[in-house]
N, C-alpha and C positions, 0 to 999 in steps of 0.2 A: 504493500500500500504506500502511495506517495505521501510523504510528510510535507505539510505546507504551514508556514507562518504567515498569517494574514494580518496586515496592519491597516487600521482605519484611522484617518486623520480627523481633525476637529470638525470640518464640515460634514464628514460622514457620520459623526456621532453627535451632531449639533442639537438635535431635538429627540424626544422620545420616539417620534415616527421614524427618524433617520436611524436610530439605534435598532429599532425593530426591523427595518429594511436590511441593515447590515447583518443582523443576526440571521435573517432569512438567507442571505448569500452564503454565510458560513454553514447553515443547516443544509442547504442544497449541496455544497461541496462535500460535506460529511456523508450525506446519503449517497453520493456518487463514489464513495470509497476512499476519499482523501482523509488523512489523519491530520486534524486541524489544531493549531495553536493560534490564539488571537492576541494582538498587541494593539492598544488603543491610546490615542491622544486625549487630552482634556477636551470637553465640549467646546465648540467654536465660541470664541470670545472670553472663555473662562480664565485663561492665562493672563490676558490683559486686565480682566476685572480684579484678579488677585494681586497683580502688580500694582494696580491703582490703590488697593487697600493697604498694601505695604508702604506705598509711597506717602500715604497720609501720615505715617509715622516717621517719615524721613528715610525709609529704607528702599533699596532697589536691588537690581541684579548684582550678584557678588556678595550678598549678605547671607549668613547662615540661616537666619530666621526667614528670610524671603524664600530660600530653597525649601524649607519645611512647609511653608504655606503653598508654594507652587506645586509641590508633589501631591497635594490634596486634589488637584484638578483631575489627574489621571486616576487617582484612587476612586473618585466618584464614578467616572465613566467605565472603569473596569468592572465595578460591582453592577452597574446598570446593564452592561453588556452580558454579564453572566446571568442576570435575572431574565433578560430578553431571550437568551438561548434556552434557559429552562422553560420559559413560556412556550418556546417553539418545540418543546418535547425532547430536548437534549440535556445531558448532564454537563454542567459547567461549573467552574469555580474560579474566582478572581485571585490573583497573586500580586503582591506589591514587590518593589525592587528588593527590599530587605529580606523578604521571605524566601528568595531563591538561594543565596543572595546574588545581586549584581554588584560587583566590587568596582569602585571608581577611584580615580586619582585626579588631582587638579583642583582648582578653586571652585567655590560655590558659583552656580550659574553657568559654568563652562567646563564641567568635568569630562573626563574620558573614561571609557570602559576599560578596566584593567583585567577583568576576568569575570566569569560567572559559573555558578554551579546549577545545573539543570536537573539534578536528581529528583527534586520534588515534582518537576514537570513530567519527567519520564514516568514517575510513579502514577501520576494522575492520568496520563495518556494510557498506560497499561490497564488502569481501572475503568477505562471507557469515559473518562471525564475530559472535556475540552478546557484547557487552561486559558484564562483571559488575563494577560499580563499588563500591568500599568507601565506604559513606556515612559521615556524621558527621565528616569530616576534610577538611583542606586544608593549604595552606602559606601563610606570609606572603610578601611581596615579597622578603624576604631568605632564604627557604628554611626557615624554622622551622615544624615540624609544629604544627598547631593543631586542636583539636576544636571542634565547633559547639554543644555544650551540649544541654540537654533538647530533644527533638524534632529533633535535628540530621540524622538520616537521612531523615526526611520532608522536611526542607528541602532536603537534597541531591537527593532525587528530583524535587521540584518545580522546582528550579533547572535540573537536567539536562533535564527535559521542556521547559522554556522555551527552553533553548539548542538543543535538537534539534527544536523545533517538534512536540512529541509530546503525547499524552494521558498523564496520570500516574495509574497504577493503584496504589492502596495496599492491599496484602494484609495482613489482620489476622486476629484470631480470631473476628470476628463478620461476619455476612453483610450488611454495609451499615450505614447510619445508622438508628437506631430512634427512635421518638417519645419514648422514655425508656429507662431501664435495664430490660431484660426480667427481670432478677433481682429487681427491686422490684415491677414491674407486669407480670404475665404477659400482659396484653392489649396490650402495646406492639406497635406495627406498624413494619415496615420501610418507609422512604420510598424511592420510586423516584428522586426528585430533591430536591435542596435547594440553596438559593443559597449562594454564598460567604459573604455577610454572615450568614446564619442559622447556617451551620456555624461561622463565627468566634465568634459569641456562644455557641453551645452548647459549643464547646471551651473558651472562656474561663470559662464558668460551671461546668465540672466534667465535661462529657462527654469521655471519654478515647479516642474513636475516632481523631481526628486532632489534631495539634498546631497551635496557632494560627499559628506562624511559617510553616509550609508553606502554610496556607490564605491567609494574607496575601500571600505571594509569588505564589501561583497566581492570586489575584484581580488583583493589580497587573499581572501579565504575561499575563493572559487564558488561563491554562492550564486546560483541563478536567480534572477529577479524577474518579476512580471508586474507591469503597471496596468491596472484595471480601473473601470469606473464603478463606484458604489452607487451611482444614481440610475443605473439601468437594472432591468430585471435579471434574475439569475440566468446565466448562460448567454446573455445578450452582449456582454462586453467582450470584444475580441482582443483588446489589449495589445501591449508590446512586450516582447521578451528582451531583457537586458542580459547579454551573454558575453562570453569571451570572444575575442576577434576571430579566433580559430574556428569557432562554431558557426560563423556566418559564411554561407556558401558563395555569395556574390558580393563583392566589395563595391560600394558606391563611391563615386568621387566626392560627393557632398551628401551628408545626411540631414543637415538642418541649418537654419539661420536663427540665431538668438539675438536678443537685444536687452540692454539695461539702460533705463533712463536715469536722469538726475545724477550725472557725473560732473566732476569738476577737474580742471587741469591746473596744476601748480608748476611754476617755473622758478628756478633759482638762477639768477643772472650774475655773472662775474665770479662764479665759484672757482676755487682752485681745482686744477685738473689732477691733483693727487687723489689716489683711490681712497685714502682714509677720509676725505671729505664726504664722498658719497656714502661710505660706511657709517659715518657719524650721523648723516641725514636720516638714513633709513633705520638706524638703530634707535634714534629718538622717536621716530614715528611708530616703530614696533612697540616700544615701551609704552606709548600712549594708546596702543591698540588701534592704530589707524592702518587699515589695509591699503597697500599700494598695488596698482595694477600695471598699466602700460608705462614703460620707462624709455626715455630717449635722451641721449647725451650728445651734444654737438660742440665743436670748438667755437669759442667766441672770438671777437676781433682782437681783444687784448691778449698778448702771448701768455701762455700758462694758465689761462682761464677757460671755463666751459659754461655752457647753459645746460642745466639739468632739468628735464621736464618729466612729469609723471601724472597719472590720473588717479583719483580717489572718488569715493562716493561723496556726493554733495553734503550729506548729513555730517560727514567728518571734517568739513572744510575749516570751520572755526577752530576746532581743536588742533588740527594740523598746522594752521598758520601760527597759533599761539606757541606751539611746541618748536616750530622752526625758527621763529623770531628769537627764542631763547638760545637755541642750539647752534644757529648758523649766523653768527655775528659777522658783519662786513659784507653780507651777501644781500642783493636786492631780491625781494620775493614778490612775485605777482601771481594772480589767480584769475581763472576764467570759469564762468559757470554757464548753465544752460546747455550742457552737452549730453550726449548719449553715446553708448558703445553698441556697435553692430558687429556680429561675428558670424563667420562661415565655418562650419565644423564638418569634417569628414575624414575617415581613415584613408580614403583615396588621395588625399592631399599630400601624403608623404612623397617627398622627392619630386614634387611637381614645380618646376621652375616658373611656370606662367601664372601661378595663383595670384600673386600681388598685382601683376599686370592686368589680369582680367577683372579683379575687384576694382582697381582704379578706373578701368574703362567703364564698367557698369555704373559706378557712382558718378563719374564724370559726365556720362550721358544724361544723368539726372540733375546736373549742376549742383552736386553735393560735394563740398570741400572736405578732404580728409586732413584732420589736424595732427593726429598721431596714429601710427600703424604699429601693430605688434603681431608677431607670429609665433607659433609653436609647431610641433611636428604635424599635428592634424587640425590646426586652427589658424585663422587669420582674423584679426580684429581691427576695426577702424573707429577712431573717435571723431564724431561728427556733431553738427548742431542738433539740438533736441527736437526741433520742429521738423527735421528731415528724416526722422528715424522710420516712420511708417513707409515713406516713399522708398527708402533704402532697402528695407526688409522685402517689400514687394518686388522691387527690381532684381535683387539678388536671388530671391526665391525663383523667379522666372528664368533668370539667366543660367542658373545651374540645373534647370529642368526638374525642380522638385515638385512642380505641379503635375508631373507625369509619373511619379514614383508609384 
């Protein structure tokens, strides 16, 4: 019998009706002979509500007591899902992170999974009980409650699938992974399969179907994943399989176009061309937990100096500027806002010398200026004006034939 860990996110368990529907999907899979374990997020909006309550006392992410409060969201939804499964005629029992336990390390609000013991889940499965595990949470070696941060429930599901030697099904509000956002490009196509590497790049570049941490974990542990819709009836969601690249019979040149709005560009003018200058810059940003994305360094007119440019999320701009003004004395700092990032991702891009040329040509035909360009082995990204992002996505989607997938 196939083992499956089914994860349901906040919108999938957002109301009693949604929980009942999700339980029906689990019940249908169980009756088809799949051995099910369920992982749930907090009900939609609950995490923000709890954060607001903690904020009333001056607490926020990174505080021990905030983690204790946040873990309650998944505790409620796991119990309700177990009750819904019982209502559907199945034996089910909820489990919290400490009951397995899921062992974590790292700070409150951003911990990592260091290990887990699934013996209690194995015993439940052997007894014909469907375990319903509260995602997003665990405990330290000393018994302190910790949460896993953004994408934590997806990570919980992937880790449990690895420990149980199961497939990991991620139920969300879309029927799989699409070539781009269907709200921007109506001709977007659902992909039957996509590689872990491609999914990682799409997620990192703005696609919101899966979180990068869960895909990284699944790739490292060889866990097959499947993205399905929890909003369709049982058996109606065709979904997308996320697998190793070797398991994909036909390699596409491009698998998808992703975008991320609300980007900003920072430039350091007249900085020393010594490598320790850039190291100091990025070390100070890392310490302030500001994520840096696209980086370009160019020689300046004054000998021995360079202009260092990089992009960050707009929400981090004020913090980044304050940090850099302290750390980078004698350097002029400028910033540009109102930007977006558009990215083309595909395993077939490896060793294709014409990728940058074709991207510039497509965007040039649309009179879209590229401000910064960055590439990796299977991805090319361009920083453009925010108001041009939809035109860019549609043009690139058509140019690479993704409407014919």
